[in-house]
PLY file of the C-alpha trace (Angstrom):
ply
format ascii 1.0
element vertex 439
property float x
property float y
property float z
element edge 438
property int vertex1
property int vertex2
end_header
78.29 12.54 -25.07
78.39 11.39 -21.46
76.19 14.33 -20.45
73.68 13.37 -23.15
73.60 9.75 -21.97
73.13 10.86 -18.38
70.31 13.16 -19.42
68.60 10.37 -21.38
68.94 7.99 -18.42
67.41 10.60 -16.10
64.49 11.12 -18.47
64.00 7.36 -18.74
64.12 7.05 -14.96
61.50 9.79 -14.56
59.29 8.19 -17.16
59.67 4.86 -15.38
58.71 6.43 -12.08
55.72 8.10 -13.65
54.68 4.83 -15.24
55.13 3.12 -11.89
52.92 5.73 -10.21
50.30 5.34 -12.93
50.39 1.57 -12.53
50.06 1.96 -8.77
47.07 4.24 -9.23
45.49 1.73 -11.62
46.04 -1.03 -9.07
44.58 1.10 -6.28
41.54 1.97 -8.36
41.09 -1.74 -9.05
41.29 -2.31 -5.29
38.70 0.43 -4.81
36.31 -1.42 -7.11
36.82 -4.61 -5.13
36.04 -2.83 -1.87
32.93 -1.21 -3.31
31.76 -4.51 -4.77
32.14 -6.12 -1.34
29.97 -3.41 0.23
27.36 -2.74 -2.44
27.22 -5.54 -5.02
24.28 -7.90 -4.61
25.26 -11.07 -2.78
22.94 -13.07 -5.03
23.71 -13.70 -8.68
20.05 -13.98 -9.52
18.54 -11.10 -7.56
19.20 -7.39 -7.31
19.41 -5.71 -3.93
15.97 -4.46 -2.88
15.96 -1.48 -0.51
12.73 -0.07 0.94
14.39 2.39 3.35
16.76 5.33 2.86
20.34 4.13 3.28
23.85 5.58 3.64
26.89 5.09 1.41
30.54 5.94 2.04
32.24 9.16 0.95
35.82 7.88 0.80
38.09 4.85 0.70
41.47 4.51 2.40
43.96 2.62 0.22
47.65 2.26 1.19
47.17 5.08 3.65
45.85 7.46 0.97
42.30 8.88 0.84
40.32 8.23 -2.34
37.13 10.39 -2.36
33.91 8.71 -3.50
30.88 10.51 -4.92
27.53 9.06 -6.01
24.82 9.67 -8.59
21.50 7.95 -9.33
19.80 7.74 -12.73
16.32 8.53 -11.35
15.19 12.07 -10.52
12.90 10.74 -7.79
15.85 9.35 -5.81
18.13 11.91 -4.18
21.74 11.75 -2.99
22.12 13.96 0.07
25.06 14.62 2.43
24.65 12.85 5.79
25.64 14.25 9.19
28.61 11.89 9.49
30.09 13.06 6.20
28.73 10.11 4.25
25.87 10.29 1.75
22.23 9.28 2.19
20.31 7.76 -0.70
16.79 9.15 -0.21
14.13 7.00 -1.84
10.81 8.14 -3.29
8.22 7.48 -0.58
5.43 7.92 -3.15
6.85 5.36 -5.56
3.82 3.48 -6.91
5.51 0.45 -8.49
8.70 -1.55 -8.23
11.49 0.34 -10.02
15.04 -0.66 -10.98
17.63 2.11 -10.79
21.39 2.47 -11.21
23.55 3.77 -8.36
26.99 4.87 -9.62
30.08 5.54 -7.47
32.93 7.68 -8.80
36.30 7.09 -7.12
38.95 9.78 -7.60
42.68 9.04 -7.28
45.26 11.62 -6.05
46.46 12.15 -9.65
42.91 13.07 -10.72
42.12 9.84 -12.53
38.67 8.40 -11.82
36.83 5.12 -11.87
33.05 4.71 -12.19
31.42 1.66 -10.60
27.70 1.08 -11.19
25.24 -1.06 -9.23
21.67 -1.85 -10.14
19.21 -1.80 -7.25
15.46 -2.10 -6.83
13.13 0.36 -5.11
9.89 -1.48 -4.23
6.44 0.05 -4.42
6.11 2.27 -1.37
2.79 1.29 0.17
0.85 3.68 2.39
0.20 0.83 4.76
2.76 -1.93 4.44
1.60 -5.44 5.20
3.34 -7.34 7.97
5.22 -9.34 5.34
6.24 -6.10 3.56
7.67 -4.76 6.82
9.61 -7.95 7.55
11.00 -8.13 4.01
12.01 -4.47 4.18
13.69 -5.06 7.55
15.74 -7.85 6.06
17.21 -5.42 3.48
18.75 -3.29 6.25
22.52 -3.10 6.31
24.35 -3.90 9.54
23.78 -1.04 11.98
20.92 0.52 10.01
17.36 0.98 11.29
14.00 1.56 9.64
13.08 5.22 9.60
9.61 4.87 11.15
8.11 3.02 14.07
6.69 -0.31 12.88
4.09 -2.72 14.23
4.13 -6.49 13.67
1.82 -9.35 14.58
3.49 -12.70 15.08
3.83 -15.86 17.14
6.44 -16.20 19.87
8.90 -18.91 18.82
11.55 -18.45 21.52
12.17 -16.74 24.85
15.72 -15.46 24.45
15.98 -13.76 27.82
13.46 -14.43 30.58
11.36 -11.69 32.17
13.36 -9.47 34.53
11.51 -8.17 37.59
14.34 -5.66 38.02
14.32 -4.19 34.51
10.66 -4.98 33.65
11.41 -6.44 30.23
11.88 -9.68 28.33
13.49 -10.66 25.02
11.55 -12.94 22.68
11.62 -13.94 19.02
8.50 -13.89 16.86
7.61 -15.36 13.49
5.35 -13.30 11.24
2.97 -15.40 9.14
4.84 -18.16 7.35
8.17 -16.27 7.26
10.02 -18.88 9.30
13.34 -17.90 7.75
12.88 -14.21 8.66
12.17 -14.15 12.38
12.23 -10.90 14.36
13.75 -10.57 17.82
11.95 -8.27 20.27
14.80 -6.98 22.43
13.96 -5.93 25.98
10.24 -5.95 25.24
8.06 -4.31 27.87
4.37 -3.58 28.37
1.32 -5.02 30.04
1.38 -8.81 29.84
5.02 -9.08 28.79
5.88 -10.85 32.06
3.55 -13.69 31.14
4.69 -14.33 27.57
5.22 -17.92 26.47
6.19 -19.73 23.28
3.13 -20.00 21.04
1.54 -16.71 22.11
0.22 -14.56 19.24
1.20 -10.95 19.96
1.45 -7.50 18.43
4.70 -5.57 18.99
5.60 -1.96 18.13
8.95 -0.23 17.97
11.99 0.58 15.83
13.38 -2.30 13.79
17.13 -2.46 13.15
19.91 -4.76 12.02
22.18 -5.38 15.01
25.22 -7.33 13.88
23.10 -9.44 11.57
20.16 -9.90 13.93
16.96 -8.23 12.73
15.24 -6.99 15.85
12.93 -4.52 17.51
15.29 -2.25 19.43
15.10 -1.83 23.19
12.10 0.27 24.12
9.77 -1.84 21.97
6.32 -2.36 23.44
3.86 -5.23 23.64
0.71 -3.67 22.15
-1.39 -6.67 23.12
-2.32 -10.27 22.42
-3.77 -10.97 18.98
-3.61 -8.90 15.79
-3.88 -5.15 16.50
-3.09 -3.32 13.23
-1.55 0.14 13.32
-3.28 3.08 11.63
-0.34 5.44 12.02
0.59 5.46 8.33
-2.87 6.62 7.27
-3.11 9.24 10.02
0.37 10.61 9.30
-0.35 10.79 5.57
-3.65 12.54 6.25
-2.03 15.11 8.50
0.68 15.74 5.92
-1.91 16.95 3.38
-1.69 20.59 2.41
-4.81 22.69 2.78
-7.25 21.85 -0.01
-5.48 18.60 -0.91
-6.99 15.11 -0.74
-5.55 11.62 -0.63
-5.56 9.96 -4.04
-7.18 6.71 -2.90
-9.93 5.80 -0.41
-8.82 4.96 3.13
-10.25 3.03 6.05
-10.03 4.10 9.70
-11.37 2.61 12.90
-11.84 4.84 15.92
-13.92 6.09 18.80
-16.47 8.87 18.35
-15.44 11.85 20.49
-18.05 14.31 19.22
-21.25 14.58 17.18
-20.61 17.68 15.07
-23.89 17.63 13.15
-26.81 15.48 14.29
-28.41 12.85 12.09
-30.55 14.30 9.30
-33.64 12.31 8.34
-33.84 14.43 5.20
-30.26 13.87 3.95
-29.65 10.51 5.68
-26.26 11.46 7.07
-24.45 12.65 10.21
-21.10 14.32 10.94
-18.92 12.95 13.73
-15.28 13.15 14.79
-13.27 10.07 15.70
-9.95 9.41 17.44
-7.98 6.37 16.26
-5.57 4.32 18.40
-5.86 6.89 21.17
-4.10 9.57 19.06
-6.07 12.55 20.37
-3.68 14.89 18.56
-4.88 13.49 15.20
-8.70 13.54 15.21
-10.52 12.86 11.96
-13.92 14.27 11.12
-16.36 12.06 9.19
-18.33 14.61 7.16
-21.89 13.68 6.17
-21.35 10.06 7.12
-23.99 7.61 5.88
-24.62 3.90 6.11
-26.55 1.36 8.12
-26.62 2.35 11.79
-25.35 5.89 11.22
-28.62 7.32 12.59
-27.95 5.72 15.99
-24.35 6.82 16.53
-23.32 8.29 19.89
-20.17 9.60 21.57
-18.05 6.66 22.75
-19.11 4.30 19.95
-16.33 2.47 18.12
-16.87 2.70 14.37
-15.13 2.06 11.06
-15.32 4.47 8.12
-14.24 4.25 4.49
-13.86 7.22 2.14
-11.50 9.85 0.78
-9.60 11.90 3.36
-8.83 15.56 2.68
-7.65 18.73 4.39
-10.55 21.17 4.35
-9.39 24.53 5.62
-7.20 22.87 8.22
-9.70 20.17 9.24
-8.63 16.63 8.42
-11.80 14.85 7.39
-13.41 12.09 5.42
-15.12 13.91 2.56
-18.87 13.73 2.00
-19.82 10.35 0.64
-17.89 8.54 3.35
-19.55 5.39 4.58
-20.00 3.60 7.89
-18.91 -0.05 7.65
-18.94 -2.93 10.14
-15.90 -2.85 12.41
-15.14 -6.49 11.69
-14.93 -5.77 7.93
-11.94 -3.41 8.15
-9.33 -5.99 7.13
-11.41 -7.19 4.18
-12.08 -3.64 2.99
-8.38 -2.77 3.18
-7.52 -5.82 1.09
-10.08 -4.91 -1.56
-9.00 -1.27 -1.73
-5.36 -2.37 -2.04
-6.35 -4.80 -4.80
-7.98 -1.98 -6.76
-4.61 -0.18 -6.94
-3.06 -3.06 -8.91
-2.03 -2.34 -12.46
-3.27 -4.66 -15.19
-1.41 -7.95 -15.01
-0.10 -7.33 -11.47
-0.87 -9.42 -8.41
-0.65 -8.90 -4.69
2.54 -10.31 -3.22
0.88 -12.55 -0.66
-2.39 -14.35 -0.12
-5.12 -12.59 1.84
-8.58 -13.30 3.21
-11.75 -11.37 2.36
-15.33 -11.70 3.62
-18.20 -10.42 1.51
-21.62 -11.10 0.00
-22.13 -12.98 -3.27
-23.76 -10.64 -5.80
-23.39 -12.67 -8.99
-22.40 -16.12 -10.25
-20.63 -15.66 -13.63
-19.83 -19.38 -13.95
-21.93 -22.06 -12.29
-20.50 -24.93 -10.27
-18.69 -27.51 -12.38
-18.95 -31.13 -11.23
-16.07 -31.93 -13.55
-13.62 -29.27 -12.27
-15.06 -28.92 -8.77
-15.12 -25.13 -8.81
-17.34 -22.09 -9.34
-16.80 -18.42 -10.15
-18.68 -15.82 -8.12
-18.56 -12.07 -7.61
-18.76 -10.59 -4.13
-19.08 -7.17 -2.54
-17.46 -6.28 0.77
-19.25 -4.08 3.32
-21.68 -2.81 0.70
-18.94 -1.18 -1.43
-20.62 -1.83 -4.76
-17.93 0.04 -6.72
-15.35 -2.54 -5.62
-16.67 -5.88 -6.85
-14.21 -8.75 -6.28
-14.41 -11.85 -8.44
-13.52 -15.27 -6.98
-12.26 -17.17 -10.02
-12.65 -20.96 -9.98
-13.41 -20.98 -6.29
-13.29 -24.39 -4.62
-13.87 -25.79 -1.16
-16.57 -27.31 0.98
-19.95 -25.70 0.26
-18.83 -24.02 -2.97
-21.23 -26.20 -4.98
-24.22 -24.79 -3.13
-23.40 -21.05 -3.26
-26.17 -18.61 -4.11
-26.54 -14.86 -4.45
-26.87 -13.23 -1.04
-24.64 -15.74 0.76
-21.88 -14.31 2.95
-18.58 -16.01 2.18
-14.96 -15.88 3.36
-12.33 -16.54 0.68
-8.53 -16.86 0.82
-6.17 -16.57 -2.13
-3.99 -14.29 -4.20
-5.71 -11.27 -5.76
-4.69 -9.96 -9.16
-5.82 -7.59 -11.90
-6.64 -9.73 -14.90
-7.34 -7.53 -17.91
-9.12 -5.01 -15.71
-11.01 -7.52 -13.58
-9.91 -7.54 -9.95
-10.15 -11.16 -8.85
-8.97 -13.93 -6.61
-6.84 -16.07 -8.91
-7.67 -19.72 -9.60
-6.78 -21.83 -6.59
-8.67 -19.58 -4.17
-10.52 -21.43 -1.44
-13.83 -21.04 0.34
-13.12 -20.85 4.09
-16.63 -20.24 5.37
-20.16 -19.63 4.14
-23.31 -18.30 5.77
-26.34 -18.90 3.60
-28.71 -16.02 2.98
0 1
1 2
2 3
3 4
4 5
5 6
6 7
7 8
8 9
9 10
10 11
11 12
12 13
13 14
14 15
15 16
16 17
17 18
18 19
19 20
20 21
21 22
22 23
23 24
24 25
25 26
26 27
27 28
28 29
29 30
30 31
31 32
32 33
33 34
34 35
35 36
36 37
37 38
38 39
39 40
40 41
41 42
42 43
43 44
44 45
45 46
46 47
47 48
48 49
49 50
50 51
51 52
52 53
53 54
54 55
55 56
56 57
57 58
58 59
59 60
60 61
61 62
62 63
63 64
64 65
65 66
66 67
67 68
68 69
69 70
70 71
71 72
72 73
73 74
74 75
75 76
76 77
77 78
78 79
79 80
80 81
81 82
82 83
83 84
84 85
85 86
86 87
87 88
88 89
89 90
90 91
91 92
92 93
93 94
94 95
95 96
96 97
97 98
98 99
99 100
100 101
101 102
102 103
103 104
104 105
105 106
106 107
107 108
108 109
109 110
110 111
111 112
112 113
113 114
114 115
115 116
116 117
117 118
118 119
119 120
120 121
121 122
122 123
123 124
124 125
125 126
126 127
127 128
128 129
129 130
130 131
131 132
132 133
133 134
134 135
135 136
136 137
137 138
138 139
139 140
140 141
141 142
142 143
143 144
144 145
145 146
146 147
147 148
148 149
149 150
150 151
151 152
152 153
153 154
154 155
155 156
156 157
157 158
158 159
159 160
160 161
161 162
162 163
163 164
164 165
165 166
166 167
167 168
168 169
169 170
170 171
171 172
172 173
173 174
174 175
175 176
176 177
177 178
178 179
179 180
180 181
181 182
182 183
183 184
184 185
185 186
186 187
187 188
188 189
189 190
190 191
191 192
192 193
193 194
194 195
195 196
196 197
197 198
198 199
199 200
200 201
201 202
202 203
203 204
204 205
205 206
206 207
207 208
208 209
209 210
210 211
211 212
212 213
213 214
214 215
215 216
216 217
217 218
218 219
219 220
220 221
221 222
222 223
223 224
224 225
225 226
226 227
227 228
228 229
229 230
230 231
231 232
232 233
233 234
234 235
235 236
236 237
237 238
238 239
239 240
240 241
241 242
242 243
243 244
244 245
245 246
246 247
247 248
248 249
249 250
250 251
251 252
252 253
253 254
254 255
255 256
256 257
257 258
258 259
259 260
260 261
261 262
262 263
263 264
264 265
265 266
266 267
267 268
268 269
269 270
270 271
271 272
272 273
273 274
274 275
275 276
276 277
277 278
278 279
279 280
280 281
281 282
282 283
283 284
284 285
285 286
286 287
287 288
288 289
289 290
290 291
291 292
292 293
293 294
294 295
295 296
296 297
297 298
298 299
299 300
300 301
301 302
302 303
303 304
304 305
305 306
306 307
307 308
308 309
309 310
310 311
311 312
312 313
313 314
314 315
315 316
316 317
317 318
318 319
319 320
320 321
321 322
322 323
323 324
324 325
325 326
326 327
327 328
328 329
329 330
330 331
331 332
332 333
333 334
334 335
335 336
336 337
337 338
338 339
339 340
340 341
341 342
342 343
343 344
344 345
345 346
346 347
347 348
348 349
349 350
350 351
351 352
352 353
353 354
354 355
355 356
356 357
357 358
358 359
359 360
360 361
361 362
362 363
363 364
364 365
365 366
366 367
367 368
368 369
369 370
370 371
371 372
372 373
373 374
374 375
375 376
376 377
377 378
378 379
379 380
380 381
381 382
382 383
383 384
384 385
385 386
386 387
387 388
388 389
389 390
390 391
391 392
392 393
393 394
394 395
395 396
396 397
397 398
398 399
399 400
400 401
401 402
402 403
403 404
404 405
405 406
406 407
407 408
408 409
409 410
410 411
411 412
412 413
413 414
414 415
415 416
416 417
417 418
418 419
419 420
420 421
421 422
422 423
423 424
424 425
425 426
426 427
427 428
428 429
429 430
430 431
431 432
432 433
433 434
434 435
435 436
436 437
437 438
């Protein structure tokens, strides 16, 4: 009888120990969830985490001195989970993603006894734009985790708001902070900025800076080695050039592009019969990425010469190894590049969608769908930019000085938010007339 009681007590003790271990594992898995939530759960109750760059996630947790492996899966085929060099995992986003997409990132934590816990987080992958606006770049930078950097060199135009470290004659650099547009709450530090004119920078200067943007202990900054491109707005064309040179032979870009460059050769002289010319341009000094403009037409194309700076719009393709604007490309005024880019971007909007920030466009009035209203103090006009008749832009309920006198043929500059309203690409109501030059 005593032996039986001893045996029962031993069994009960073992069961108690096992239950204790199981409870400990449950507690540790609960701790694992807390740690993961701290690292990956959105800090805002109202907004999901938006990530525009590839990012890394952990591969293990250490709890009470014991390793708990962590693996990850994503519910979208276009997002990949790949091993990183440091043993962690990299979440590789879809660089061709055309619209904002919500996805679920799930971590699986495995305990030493084999039990597991799944923890899911919803995140947002924004539309990956070929050429991100300055605001897009800043907003993407502010999604970086501490220690992370954007994968590509970026260029920003902003106003100097502070000189953090004065110019050093010894090290030939300066540290300043810039504000991009109206993003006063998302300033960018330019750490050890160098380049021509950097020694003369002052608060209030409008500058363009290029380099790698990172999150350094909570400070979003251009890393050391960043360069002052110049004073004023000097947009980068690297994204378009890189995308063009990534085309496989025979492939073409899906949407029209705009490039500005210097003519380095006249490949086929102007033809009075066909009204076109073929030239090759180099953009931003990137001689390793020339672009041919095949059968280029447009006002002034008959007078082009080597050394001229021109702007071209059209579809870029890889023709037997030559990166070129396809036939039908058009010569446009150099000062219309920004307006043309805005219009082309607007024509990629899906029905009901709107551009995320206001923009400015200059074009010629081609129609007046709704005449000036003395009661509402507005007018609706259609305009065409740089002669691109396939890309008519409506200015809905346009107001501002001179709007009451607008006529077809007038050149106007308009600022507002562009949207796709039931198939009509238009400036939304509230757009303003900035300038007008009568016909």
